[in-house]
C-alpha positions in Angstrom: -17.0 22.7 -3.7 -15.9 19.3 -2.5 -12.2 18.8 -1.9 -10.2 15.6 -1.7 -6.7 15.6 -0.1 -4.4 12.8 -1.2 -1.0 12.3 0.5 1.7 10.4 -1.4 -0.2 11.6 -4.4 2.4 10.7 -6.9 2.9 7.2 -5.5 1.2 4.0 -6.6 -2.0 4.3 -4.5 -2.0 8.1 -4.3 -1.8 8.6 -8.1 -4.6 6.0 -8.6 -6.8 7.9 -6.1 -6.0 11.2 -7.8 -7.1 9.9 -11.1 -10.3 8.4 -9.8 -11.5 11.5 -7.9 -10.4 13.9 -10.6 -12.4 11.9 -13.1 -15.4 12.2 -10.8 -15.0 16.0 -10.9 -13.6 16.6 -7.4 -11.0 19.2 -6.7 -8.0 17.0 -5.6 -5.1 18.4 -3.5 -2.0 16.3 -3.8 0.7 16.3 -1.1 3.9 14.6 -2.2 7.6 15.7 -1.9 9.1 12.7 -3.6 10.7 11.3 -0.5 10.7 7.9 -2.2 13.7 9.0 -4.2 15.4 9.9 -0.9 14.6 6.5 0.6 15.5 4.3 -2.4 17.4 6.4 -4.9 16.6 8.2 -8.2 15.2 5.1 -9.9 12.4 5.1 -7.4 11.4 8.7 -7.9 7.7 9.5 -8.5 8.3 12.8 -10.2 7.3 11.3 -13.6 3.9 10.4 -12.1 3.5 13.8 -10.6 4.1 15.4 -13.9 1.6 13.2 -15.7 -1.1 14.1 -13.1 -0.4 17.9 -13.4 -0.6 17.5 -17.2 -3.7 15.4 -17.4 -6.0 17.0 -14.7 -6.8 20.7 -14.4 -8.6 20.0 -11.1 -5.4 18.6 -9.6 -3.4 20.9 -7.4 0.0 19.7 -6.3 1.8 20.7 -3.1 5.5 19.7 -2.7 5.1 19.4 1.0 6.4 17.0 3.7 3.6 15.6 5.9 5.9 16.2 8.9 5.7 19.9 8.3 2.9 21.0 10.6 3.0 24.6 9.4 2.6 23.7 5.7 -0.1 21.1 6.4 -2.0 23.6 8.5 -1.9 26.1 5.6 -3.5 23.6 3.3 -6.2 22.5 5.7 -6.9 26.1 6.8 -7.3 27.1 3.1 -9.9 24.5 2.3 -11.5 23.9 5.7 -14.9 22.4 5.8 -14.9 21.9 2.0 -12.6 19.0 2.6 -14.7 15.9 2.3 -12.1 13.1 2.1 -8.5 12.6 3.1 -6.7 9.6 1.6 -3.4 9.1 3.5 -1.1 7.1 1.3 2.3 8.8 2.1 4.7 6.5 4.0 8.2 5.2 4.5 7.3 1.7 3.2 10.4 -0.5 3.7 11.4 -3.0 6.5 15.1 -2.7 5.6 15.2 1.1 5.2 13.4 1.6 8.6 16.2 -0.1 10.4 18.8 2.3 8.9 17.0 5.4 10.2 14.3 4.5 12.8 13.7 8.2 13.7 12.8 9.3 10.2 10.7 6.1 9.7 8.7 6.8 12.8 8.4 10.5 12.1 7.0 9.9 8.7 4.7 7.0 9.4 3.5 7.8 12.9 4.0 11.5 13.5 3.0 12.4 10.0 -0.3 10.5 10.4 -1.0 12.2 13.7 -0.4 15.6 12.1 -3.0 14.8 9.4 -5.5 13.4 11.9 -5.3 16.4 14.2 -5.7 18.9 11.3 -8.7 16.9 10.1 -10.2 17.1 13.6 -9.5 20.9 13.8 -10.5 22.0 10.3 -12.9 19.4 8.7 -14.2 16.9 11.4 -17.0 15.8 9.1 -14.5 14.5 6.5 -13.7 10.9 5.9 -10.2 9.8 6.7 -8.8 6.7 4.9 -5.4 5.3 6.0 -3.3 3.0 3.8 -2.1 0.6 6.5 -0.4 -2.7 6.0 -0.5 -6.4 7.0 2.8 -5.8 8.7 0.9 -4.6 11.7 0.5 -8.3 12.5 4.2 -8.7 12.7 5.5 -12.3 12.1 2.5 -13.9 13.8 1.3 -15.4 10.5 4.6 -17.5 10.5 3.2 -19.4 13.5 0.5 -20.9 11.2 0.8 -24.6 10.4 2.2 -24.3 6.9 2.7 -27.0 4.4 5.7 -26.9 2.0 4.7 -27.5 -1.6 6.9 -27.5 -4.7 6.7 -23.8 -5.4 5.0 -22.3 -2.4 4.1 -22.5 1.3 0.4 -23.2 1.8 -2.0 -23.8 4.7 -4.2 -26.8 5.2 -7.6 -26.4 3.5 -9.3 -27.3 6.8 -7.7 -24.4 8.6 -9.9 -21.4 9.6 -7.5 -19.0 7.7 -7.5 -21.0 4.4 -9.6 -18.4 2.7 -7.3 -15.7 4.2 -6.3 -14.1 7.4 -9.0 -11.9 9.0 -8.9 -8.9 11.3 -9.2 -11.1 14.5 -5.4 -12.0 14.3 -3.6 -10.4 17.3 -1.0 -7.7 16.6 0.7 -8.1 20.0 3.8 -9.9 21.1 5.3 -10.4 17.6 8.3 -9.2 15.8 7.1 -6.4 13.5 10.2 -4.8 12.1 10.6 -1.1 12.9 8.6 -0.3 9.8 5.8 -2.5 11.1 6.0 -0.8 14.5 5.6 2.7 13.1 2.7 1.6 11.0 1.1 0.0 14.1 1.3 3.4 15.8 -0.3 5.1 12.9 -3.0 2.4 12.5 -4.0 2.6 16.2 -4.1 6.5 16.0 -6.5 6.3 13.0 -8.7 3.9 14.9 -8.6 6.1 18.0 -9.6 9.3 16.2 -12.6 7.4 14.9 -13.6 5.8 18.2 -12.6 8.7 20.6 -13.3 11.8 18.5 -16.0 10.3 16.2 -14.2 11.0 13.0 -15.1 8.6 10.1 -11.9 6.8 9.8 -10.7 3.5 8.3 -7.5 1.5 8.2 -7.0 -0.6 5.1 -4.4 -3.2 6.0 -3.1 -4.1 2.6 -1.2 -7.1 1.4 1.0 -6.4 -1.6 -0.3 -3.3 -3.4 0.7 -3.2 -7.0 0.1 -2.0 -10.5 1.7 -0.4 -13.5 2.3 3.0 -11.8 4.6 1.5 -9.1 8.1 2.9 -9.1 9.4 -0.4 -7.9 12.8 -0.8 -6.2 14.7 -3.6 -4.4 13.4 -2.5 -1.0 9.8 -1.9 -2.0 7.5 -2.8 -4.8 7.7 -6.6 -5.2 6.0 -7.3 -8.5 7.0 -4.1 -10.3 10.7 -4.5 -9.3 10.7 -8.1 -10.3 9.2 -7.4 -13.7 11.7 -4.5 -14.1 14.6 -6.9 -13.4 13.4 -9.5 -15.9 12.9 -6.8 -18.6 16.2 -5.1 -18.1 18.5 -8.0 -17.2 19.2 -6.6 -13.7 20.1 -9.2 -11.0 17.3 -10.0 -8.5 17.8 -11.4 -5.0 15.3 -13.8 -3.3 15.5 -13.4 0.5 14.9 -16.6 2.4 12.0 -19.1 2.8 13.2 -20.9 -0.4 11.5 -18.4 -2.5 8.2 -20.0 -1.6 6.8 -17.1 0.5 3.3 -16.3 -0.6 1.7 -12.8 -1.0 -1.7 -11.8 -2.2 -1.5 -8.9 -4.6 -4.2 -6.3 -5.2 -4.2 -3.9 -8.1 -4.1 -0.2 -7.1 -7.3 0.5 -9.0 -9.2 -2.2 -7.1 -7.9 -0.8 -3.8 -8.9 2.8 -4.7 -12.4 1.6 -5.7 -12.7 0.1 -2.2 -11.7 3.5 -0.8 -14.5 5.1 -2.9 -17.1 2.6 -1.6 -16.1 3.4 2.0 -16.2 7.2 1.3 -19.8 6.9 0.1 -20.9 4.9 3.2 -18.3 5.6 5.9 -18.0 4.1 9.4 -16.0 5.1 12.4 -12.7 3.5 13.5 -13.0 0.6 11.0 -10.3 -1.9 10.2 -10.2 -4.0 7.0 -7.7 -6.5 5.8 -7.6 -5.9 2.0 -5.8 -7.7 -0.7 -6.1 -10.0 -3.7 -7.2 -12.9 -1.4 -7.5 -16.3 -3.0 -8.4 -14.5 -6.2 -4.9 -13.0 -6.7 -1.8 -14.4 -5.0 1.5 -16.0 -5.8 4.8 -17.1 -4.3 8.1 -15.5 -5.4 9.0 -18.5 -7.4 5.6 -18.5 -9.1 5.9 -14.8 -9.9 9.4 -15.3 -11.4 7.9 -18.0 -13.7 5.1 -15.7 -14.8 7.4 -12.8 -15.5 9.7 -15.0 -17.6 6.7 -16.3 -19.5 5.2 -12.9 -20.2 8.5 -11.3 -21.3 10.0 -14.4 -22.9 13.2 -13.6 -21.0 15.0 -15.3 -18.2 15.6 -13.7 -14.8 19.1 -13.4 -13.5 18.5 -14.2 -9.8 20.4 -15.3 -6.7 19.2 -16.7 -3.4 20.2 -15.8 0.1 19.1 -17.9 3.1 18.4 -14.9 5.3 14.8 -13.7 5.2 13.9 -10.1 5.8 13.2 -9.3 9.5 9.5 -9.7 10.3 8.7 -11.0 6.8 5.8 -13.3 6.2 6.1 -16.8 4.9 2.5 -16.9 3.9 -0.1 -14.1 3.6 -3.4 -14.1 2.0 -6.0 -11.5 3.1 -9.5 -12.5 4.1 -11.6 -9.6 2.5 -14.9 -11.0 3.6 -15.5 -8.2 6.3 -15.1 -5.5 3.7 -17.3 -7.4 1.2 -19.9 -7.9 3.8 -20.0 -4.1 4.5 -19.7 -3.3 0.8 -21.1 -6.2 -1.2 -20.7 -4.5 -4.6 -16.9 -4.5 -4.4 -14.8 -7.2 -5.9 -11.1 -7.2 -7.0 -11.2 -7.4 -10.8 -7.5 -8.0 -11.7 -5.7 -11.3 -11.0 -2.0 -11.8 -10.7 -1.4 -12.6 -14.4 -3.4 -9.6 -15.7 -1.5 -7.4 -13.2 1.9 -8.6 -14.4 0.9 -8.2 -18.1 -0.2 -4.6 -17.4 3.0 -3.8 -15.6 5.0 -5.2 -18.6 3.0 -3.4 -21.3 2.8 -0.1 -19.5 6.5 0.2 -18.7 8.3 -1.2 -21.8 9.1 2.3 -23.1 10.1 3.6 -19.7 12.3 0.7 -18.7 13.6 -0.7 -21.9 
């Protein structure tokens, strides 16, 4: 029996991973205690997604467990032991702003929780593959030092610049302002690398840009595209924070990301780091995203602008995914920004409207 453990299993990336591996016939153990609702309120709860997974997949076993609970995590790892072939760690406190309100909980979830999972992997299933959903926020605000050009609806970088096709893994993570969230994810990211390089476990950090898709329980503090579309569809007010609304993000569909996880699982390496996102294929500024949402819904967004940007926020981020594609040449992101937004709209009309 092959067992896959997915943390944050009712979240955007976790639920996508559960579906993929359940459909491939694996026994999938989900770990998710819906802390998202504690972080961001009832509207961000992932219970609806948990219930769908339990309903749809008989080979899915859900555990309402906190990843900080060493005893509960040990019970799960001890039960399945060497049958565990893959751990996808997608549970996290994901917000810049929330982290500043409670740094201790943020660090305990993101850093200590990751350490607990890594150590139990080492003790009970050292041959397993460990995939960590990291973030481009480990680079702090260093991307803001790039020579950006202001266009009508976005910030952009000169086509002659080495990062025009995207920022690669060579960018330093040191001596920048990360936000407390970014700092806790740096700690986890480095731990995942170290368990690969020091202990020889087959680990990878996937440093994502904006991760998105129709299963995202978007909220103001996390879930850019899903929350924006929700505001347009429901008439809720939306706030744009700084940079004239021209800040650029690449956006990768959760299914495209999980397919990348699967490719790594099939041919793993040790202590790897990958920048992963929509790249030049799928990116937009906030202003461009607003226009697309309004076009798709045929509604106008009620939005306001505040001059203060979020601490450590990027003015421009596009991922260079060439390293991952060099290692796994059959992988390509399939869904561009318009298709992603149309899917978010169509999938959530009944739930939101």
